[in-house]
N, CA, C and O of each residue as an XYZ file, in Angstrom:
472
protein
N     129.302    -79.962     -9.883
C     130.446    -80.098     -9.031
C     131.447    -81.034     -9.704
O     131.046    -82.038    -10.292
N     132.702    -80.734     -9.630
C     133.740    -81.558    -10.225
C     134.624    -82.123     -9.124
O     135.035    -81.402     -8.214
N     134.915    -83.418     -9.212
C     135.813    -84.059     -8.260
C     136.871    -84.813     -9.036
O     136.556    -85.736     -9.786
N     138.118    -84.428     -8.862
C     139.260    -85.088     -9.501
C     139.040    -85.288    -11.006
O     139.328    -86.354    -11.549
N     138.535    -84.263    -11.655
C     138.360    -84.332    -13.100
C     137.098    -85.026    -13.549
O     136.793    -85.017    -14.741
N     136.343    -85.632    -12.634
C     135.104    -86.304    -12.988
C     133.924    -85.420    -12.622
O     133.932    -84.773    -11.575
N     132.922    -85.389    -13.465
C     131.731    -84.619    -13.164
C     130.790    -85.470    -12.318
O     130.503    -86.619    -12.657
N     130.318    -84.900    -11.224
C     129.404    -85.600    -10.332
C     128.075    -84.861    -10.340
O     128.014    -83.679    -10.001
N     127.021    -85.551    -10.723
C     125.698    -84.968    -10.771
C     124.801    -85.717     -9.806
O     124.865    -86.943     -9.716
N     123.964    -84.984     -9.082
C     123.023    -85.608     -8.171
C     121.648    -85.655     -8.817
O     121.174    -84.667     -9.379
N     121.019    -86.816     -8.728
C     119.669    -87.006     -9.230
C     118.751    -87.068     -8.014
O     119.031    -87.793     -7.059
N     117.647    -86.304     -8.047
C     116.722    -86.264     -6.916
C     115.327    -86.703     -7.339
O     114.822    -86.317     -8.394
N     114.725    -87.515     -6.490
C     113.311    -87.846     -6.614
C     112.623    -87.167     -5.443
O     113.042    -87.333     -4.297
N     111.572    -86.403     -5.714
C     110.877    -85.660     -4.658
C     109.421    -86.108     -4.615
O     108.723    -86.102     -5.629
N     108.973    -86.497     -3.418
C     107.592    -86.933     -3.199
C     106.986    -86.050     -2.115
O     107.608    -85.823     -1.077
N     105.770    -85.548     -2.355
C     105.111    -84.685     -1.381
C     103.788    -85.312     -0.952
O     103.015    -85.795     -1.780
N     103.540    -85.296      0.363
C     102.341    -85.899      0.933
C     101.726    -84.953      1.962
O     102.429    -84.183      2.616
N     100.424    -85.025      2.090
C      99.737    -84.331      3.167
C      99.171    -85.423      4.065
O      98.369    -86.248      3.627
N      99.595    -85.421      5.322
C      99.184    -86.456      6.262
C      98.218    -85.867      7.284
O      98.433    -84.769      7.797
N      97.176    -86.593      7.567
C      96.191    -86.146      8.557
C      96.631    -86.611      9.944
O      95.958    -87.407     10.598
N      97.773    -86.092     10.366
C      98.352    -86.381     11.681
C      99.151    -85.156     12.101
O      99.573    -84.361     11.260
N      99.353    -85.010     13.384
C     100.102    -83.850     13.873
C     101.571    -83.961     13.475
O     102.090    -85.055     13.254
N     102.221    -82.818     13.389
C     103.634    -82.780     13.049
C     104.450    -83.590     14.057
O     105.374    -84.306     13.672
N     104.114    -83.482     15.340
C     104.846    -84.210     16.379
C     104.719    -85.730     16.199
O     105.688    -86.461     16.401
N     103.543    -86.195     15.825
C     103.337    -87.631     15.609
C     104.147    -88.137     14.416
O     104.776    -89.192     14.487
N     104.126    -87.376     13.319
C     104.896    -87.766     12.136
C     106.383    -87.705     12.453
O     107.136    -88.583     12.032
N     106.818    -86.692     13.185
C     108.228    -86.568     13.556
C     108.683    -87.795     14.331
O     109.751    -88.342     14.057
N     107.887    -88.228     15.291
C     108.255    -89.429     16.064
C     108.392    -90.641     15.139
O     109.300    -91.453     15.311
N     107.493    -90.764     14.161
C     107.523    -91.914     13.249
C     108.766    -91.949     12.372
O     109.228    -93.028     12.002
N     109.320    -90.777     12.029
C     110.508    -90.758     11.164
C     111.815    -90.656     11.946
O     112.883    -90.876     11.376
N     111.757    -90.328     13.235
C     113.004    -90.081     13.963
C     113.297    -91.046     15.106
O     114.459    -91.194     15.484
N     112.300    -91.702     15.666
C     112.536    -92.643     16.769
C     112.775    -94.030     16.172
O     111.889    -94.582     15.519
N     113.963    -94.597     16.391
C     114.309    -95.867     15.741
C     113.275    -96.983     15.907
O     112.996    -97.702     14.948
N     112.705    -97.141     17.096
C     111.743    -98.218     17.327
C     110.474    -98.030     16.493
O     109.899    -99.009     16.018
N     110.035    -96.790     16.312
C     108.848    -96.516     15.490
C     109.187    -96.554     14.005
O     108.414    -97.069     13.196
N     110.351    -96.004     13.653
C     110.790    -95.989     12.251
C     110.961    -97.406     11.712
O     110.681    -97.663     10.541
N     111.415    -98.320     12.554
C     111.692    -99.695     12.113
C     110.446   -100.420     11.628
O     110.557   -101.389     10.877
N     109.257    -99.972     12.041
C     108.030   -100.650     11.600
C     107.732   -100.389     10.125
O     107.008   -101.168      9.506
N     108.266    -99.321      9.548
C     108.035    -99.032      8.130
C     109.330    -98.856      7.354
O     109.314    -98.911      6.125
N     110.451    -98.647      8.038
C     111.757    -98.515      7.391
C     112.748    -99.374      8.170
O     113.359    -98.894      9.125
N     112.916   -100.638      7.777
C     113.791   -101.551      8.525
C     115.233   -101.052      8.591
O     115.751   -100.482      7.630
N     115.863   -101.271      9.724
C     117.246   -100.831      9.902
C     118.173   -101.489      8.884
O     119.225   -100.936      8.565
N     117.803   -102.653      8.374
C     118.624   -103.341      7.365
C     118.736   -102.516      6.084
O     119.693   -102.683      5.327
N     117.765   -101.624      5.829
C     117.812   -100.771      4.638
C     118.700    -99.550      4.825
O     118.994    -98.836      3.867
N     119.123    -99.314      6.057
C     119.972    -98.161      6.346
C     121.431    -98.587      6.308
O     121.771    -99.668      6.789
N     122.297    -97.754      5.745
C     123.717    -98.087      5.767
C     124.331    -97.680      7.107
O     125.417    -98.139      7.462
N     123.633    -96.820      7.847
C     124.013    -96.498      9.222
C     122.736    -96.150      9.962
O     121.851    -95.500      9.406
N     122.633    -96.579     11.220
C     121.405    -96.384     11.983
C     121.185    -94.928     12.395
O     120.047    -94.473     12.510
N     122.267    -94.214     12.612
C     122.156    -92.820     13.047
C     121.873    -91.905     11.858
O     122.378    -92.138     10.760
N     121.059    -90.857     12.075
C     120.787    -89.910     10.990
C     122.046    -89.165     10.553
O     122.949    -88.924     11.355
N     122.094    -88.806      9.280
C     123.182    -87.990      8.745
C     122.987    -86.549      9.215
O     123.937    -85.899      9.651
N     121.751    -86.055      9.125
C     121.383    -84.740      9.649
C     120.064    -84.878     10.392
O     119.242    -85.736     10.070
N     119.874    -84.021     11.391
C     118.639    -84.050     12.162
C     118.396    -82.660     12.742
O     119.207    -82.146     13.513
N     117.282    -82.066     12.366
C     116.818    -80.816     12.961
C     115.431    -81.127     13.503
O     114.502    -81.328     12.721
N     115.266    -81.171     14.838
C     114.007    -81.604     15.434
C     112.771    -80.927     14.835
O     112.716    -79.710     14.661
N     111.784    -81.774     14.529
C     110.493    -81.379     13.973
C     110.604    -80.575     12.679
O     109.690    -79.831     12.324
N     111.736    -80.731     11.973
C     111.936    -80.050     10.696
C     112.342    -81.041      9.609
O     111.614    -81.231      8.634
N     113.513    -81.675      9.778
C     113.953    -82.661      8.794
C     114.978    -83.628      9.401
O     115.670    -83.316     10.370
N     115.041    -84.801      8.793
C     116.002    -85.830      9.174
C     116.421    -86.554      7.895
O     115.594    -86.826      7.025
N     117.727    -86.865      7.792
C     118.275    -87.561      6.623
C     118.946    -88.850      7.058
O     119.613    -88.907      8.091
N     118.760    -89.876      6.256
C     119.388    -91.172      6.493
C     120.119    -91.615      5.238
O     119.673    -91.349      4.122
N     121.237    -92.289      5.425
C     121.944    -92.918      4.320
C     121.338    -94.307      4.175
O     121.295    -95.086      5.127
N     120.861    -94.606      2.942
C     120.203    -95.880      2.652
C     121.080    -96.715      1.735
O     121.964    -96.195      1.054
N     120.821    -98.022      1.728
C     121.509    -98.904      0.776
C     120.533    -99.958      0.292
O     119.640   -100.391      1.020
N     120.728   -100.361     -0.963
C     119.901   -101.418     -1.531
C     120.175   -102.722     -0.803
O     121.287   -102.959     -0.331
N     119.156   -103.567     -0.715
C     119.336   -104.879     -0.098
C     119.736   -105.929     -1.125
O     120.012   -107.074     -0.769
N     119.769   -105.541     -2.411
C     120.165   -106.439     -3.490
C     121.405   -105.872     -4.171
O     121.589   -104.655     -4.193
N     122.266   -106.737     -4.734
C     123.420   -106.227     -5.481
C     122.958   -105.312     -6.589
O     121.920   -105.584     -7.192
N     123.644   -104.280     -6.881
C     125.010   -103.934     -6.492
C     125.105   -103.104     -5.214
O     126.124   -102.446     -5.002
N     124.071   -103.109     -4.345
C     124.088   -102.447     -3.042
C     124.403   -100.959     -3.143
O     125.297   -100.460     -2.459
N     123.672   -100.258     -3.993
C     123.873    -98.824     -4.178
C     123.417    -98.066     -2.936
O     122.511    -98.500     -2.225
N     124.062    -96.925     -2.686
C     123.704    -96.089     -1.545
C     123.099    -94.787     -2.029
O     123.411    -94.304     -3.118
N     122.225    -94.223     -1.199
C     121.580    -92.957     -1.504
C     121.289    -92.238     -0.196
O     121.456    -92.803      0.885
N     120.856    -90.998     -0.303
C     120.503    -90.193      0.862
C     119.017    -89.881      0.770
O     118.539    -89.396     -0.256
N     118.282    -90.164      1.854
C     116.854    -89.886      1.891
C     116.588    -88.895      3.015
O     116.973    -89.118      4.163
N     115.917    -87.786      2.663
C     115.596    -86.745      3.638
C     114.082    -86.649      3.780
O     113.351    -86.620      2.789
N     113.625    -86.600      5.027
C     112.221    -86.417      5.354
C     112.064    -85.000      5.897
O     112.595    -84.679      6.961
N     111.340    -84.155      5.173
C     111.103    -82.776      5.596
C     109.652    -82.646      6.034
O     108.744    -83.086      5.329
N     109.434    -82.043      7.199
C     108.100    -81.879      7.735
C     107.773    -80.402      7.888
O     108.644    -79.583      8.181
N     106.500    -80.080      7.684
C     106.016    -78.719      7.908
C     104.568    -78.804      8.378
O     103.801    -79.658      7.932
N     104.214    -77.903      9.284
C     102.836    -77.844      9.772
C     101.930    -77.357      8.649
O     102.241    -76.372      7.979
N     100.818    -78.041      8.444
C      99.836    -77.635      7.429
C      98.546    -77.227      8.143
O      98.478    -77.249      9.372
N      97.537    -76.859      7.375
C      96.286    -76.412      7.984
C      95.550    -77.552      8.679
O      95.759    -78.726      8.375
N      94.682    -77.178      9.623
C      93.838    -78.122     10.362
C      94.623    -79.187     11.120
O      94.123    -80.295     11.314
N      95.839    -78.874     11.551
C      96.624    -79.817     12.337
C      97.259    -80.934     11.544
O      97.826    -81.855     12.133
N      97.183    -80.885     10.223
C      97.817    -81.909      9.403
C      99.287    -81.557      9.170
O      99.754    -80.490      9.568
N      99.995    -82.463      8.528
C     101.434    -82.299      8.310
C     101.760    -82.472      6.837
O     101.244    -83.373      6.176
N     102.610    -81.612      6.336
C     103.137    -81.737      4.987
C     104.462    -82.492      5.094
O     105.373    -82.062      5.800
N     104.560    -83.613      4.392
C     105.777    -84.436      4.402
C     106.358    -84.459      3.005
O     105.686    -84.847      2.048
N     107.608    -84.043      2.890
C     108.330    -84.108      1.621
C     109.474    -85.100      1.785
O     110.274    -84.985      2.714
N     109.550    -86.067      0.889
C     110.622    -87.063      0.910
C     111.508    -86.803     -0.303
O     111.041    -86.810     -1.442
N     112.783    -86.574     -0.044
C     113.750    -86.308     -1.112
C     114.756    -87.451     -1.129
O     115.473    -87.681     -0.154
N     114.797    -88.160     -2.246
C     115.694    -89.311     -2.411
C     116.778    -88.880     -3.388
O     116.493    -88.626     -4.558
N     118.031    -88.794     -2.914
C     119.140    -88.302     -3.741
C     120.108    -89.429     -4.090
O     120.519    -90.216     -3.237
N     120.459    -89.476     -5.384
C     121.405    -90.451     -5.897
C     122.528    -89.724     -6.612
O     122.294    -88.700     -7.254
N     123.721    -90.231     -6.512
C     124.826    -89.790     -7.356
C     124.584    -90.471     -8.696
O     124.390    -91.686     -8.729
N     124.587    -89.731     -9.800
C     124.263    -90.341    -11.096
C     125.202    -91.484    -11.457
O     124.813    -92.390    -12.194
N     126.430    -91.455    -10.950
C     127.348    -92.566    -11.223
C     126.868    -93.845    -10.549
O     127.127    -94.940    -11.047
N     126.170    -93.720     -9.418
C     125.680    -94.913     -8.729
C     124.483    -95.519     -9.452
O     124.141    -96.676     -9.208
N     123.836    -94.756    -10.340
C     122.686    -95.263    -11.073
C     123.056    -96.037    -12.323
O     122.227    -96.766    -12.867
N     124.279    -95.892    -12.783
C     124.704    -96.607    -13.986
C     124.777    -98.095    -13.702
O     125.220    -98.517    -12.634
N     124.346    -98.873    -14.655
C     124.398   -100.320    -14.476
C     125.836   -100.789    -14.437
O     126.674   -100.354    -15.227
N     126.102   -101.673    -13.516
C     127.438   -102.231    -13.383
C     127.421   -103.655    -13.928
O     126.402   -104.339    -13.831
N     128.531   -104.111    -14.499
C     128.578   -105.481    -15.010
C     128.352   -106.487    -13.882
O     128.763   -106.267    -12.743
N     127.697   -107.583    -14.219
C     127.434   -108.638    -13.252
C     128.323   -109.829    -13.537
O     128.600   -110.149    -14.693
N     128.764   -110.478    -12.487
C     129.511   -111.711    -12.648
C     128.553   -112.789    -13.153
O     127.375   -112.792    -12.797
N     129.057   -113.698    -13.980
C     128.214   -114.747    -14.547
C     127.620   -115.633    -13.462
O     126.541   -116.196    -13.649
N     128.303   -115.764    -12.339
C     127.822   -116.625    -11.263
C     127.223   -115.822    -10.110
O     127.281   -116.264     -8.963
N     126.649   -114.650    -10.390
C     126.167   -113.762     -9.340
C     124.791   -114.147     -8.795
O     124.334   -113.544     -7.824
N     124.121   -115.130     -9.391
C     122.769   -115.549     -9.003
C     121.734   -114.466     -9.281
O     120.601   -114.560     -8.807
N     122.103   -113.448    -10.037
C     121.151   -112.433    -10.446
C     120.546   -112.836    -11.765
O     121.173   -113.548    -12.550
N     119.342   -112.392    -12.015
C     118.663   -112.692    -13.274
C     119.445   -112.067    -14.424
O     119.766   -110.879    -14.399
N     119.741   -112.870    -15.416
C     120.482   -112.346    -16.559
C     119.507   -111.941    -17.669
O     118.395   -112.459    -17.767
N     119.948   -111.028    -18.473
C     119.154   -110.545    -19.594
C     119.879   -110.904    -20.872
O     121.035   -110.526    -21.063
N     119.206   -111.635    -21.751
C     119.790   -112.011    -23.031
C     119.536   -110.895    -24.023
O     118.431   -110.357    -24.080
N     120.530   -110.546    -24.795
C     120.389   -109.498    -25.791
C     120.718   -110.062    -27.166
O     121.650   -110.849    -27.332
N     119.933   -109.643    -28.138
C     120.179   -110.083    -29.515
C     121.327   -109.264    -30.090
O     121.478   -108.082    -29.778
N     122.123   -109.895    -30.920
C     123.261   -109.207    -31.527
C     122.820   -108.362    -32.683
O     123.646   -107.707    -33.319
């Protein structure tokens, strides 16, 4: 995709899990704010409301780093019924490749500096 002459590429990390819990139970854990907060603190979200939500199918949240440079990404939780009442959970973490590039740090940023040999 091209935006204003710049090429924008999305980088995705995909994680797949089989959970020994019902789809409804896993859905509640990823979609109800009070339950989600026990494993995904609201401070990690750039907005509390989901970006997309299809009940018992998938939900996406916009996330942000808690450390500078405070990069943002989109995380989607996809659920599917598996055998024996278990649930297949796929987590897709999407980054804009431009957000992954290291940004210069201010000398007084209190971040750990890295010394490089010339």
